[in-house]
N, C-alpha and C positions, 0 to 999 in steps of 0.2 A: 498620816501629819509625820511631819518631818521630825527630828528631834535636836538638839544642839549637839549632839554628839554624831549626828549628820551634818551638825553646818562646820563644825571641826574641821572633820573628817574631808569633806570638798577645800574647803581653804589651806588646808595643810599638804594635796594634792594640786591645786592652785600653782602654790609657791613652791611643790617640787617641780611642776613646770616650766615656773616662769623664772627658776634659779636655772633650771637645762637651758631653757634660751637666754641665759646669758641679763636678765628681767628685770634687778632687783628694785624696781623705783617703788611699784606698790609694795612689797617687802615694807621698805622703809617707811615709807608711810605707817604702815600697820604697827611695827617695834614704836615708833615715836608717842604712839599712845598709851603702848603699854606702863605700867609701872617704874619706877627705876630699882625697887624690889625683885619682882620677877627676870627685868632682863639680867642684875648680877648672877640669879639664881641660875641660870641659863646656864653663865659662864662653869666651865674647870675650879673645884672650888680653887683651885691655887693660884686664881684671877680675883675671887672677887675680894682680899684686901687692898688691892688697885683701887678698887670701886667704893670702897666705903662710906667714905666723907660725903660720898653722891647723897646713897641710901640718907645718910643723919642729915646731909642738908635740903631732902625733899621731906624728912617729916616736919622738921622745923619751920618747913615753909609754911605745912601742910595747916601745925598747930598754928600760926603766925595765921593764916588764913580762917582759921576759925572762930579764933580770940574776935578777927575784926568785920565779925560774917553777922 
């Protein structure tokens, strides 16, 4: 039975292949579903501050969604 780690490895391999071939369309779609915190954390530390306002906005949006649910 395949594990989550097996799946992650396969996805990373596919990403590498896609990048090598110059096709990042599927990667962009995948990244769009990632939480903003994860996207910012992926960047070098000196880039975080430029996007910290997005983390705050996302947090506030989730808080509002939780209150209206």
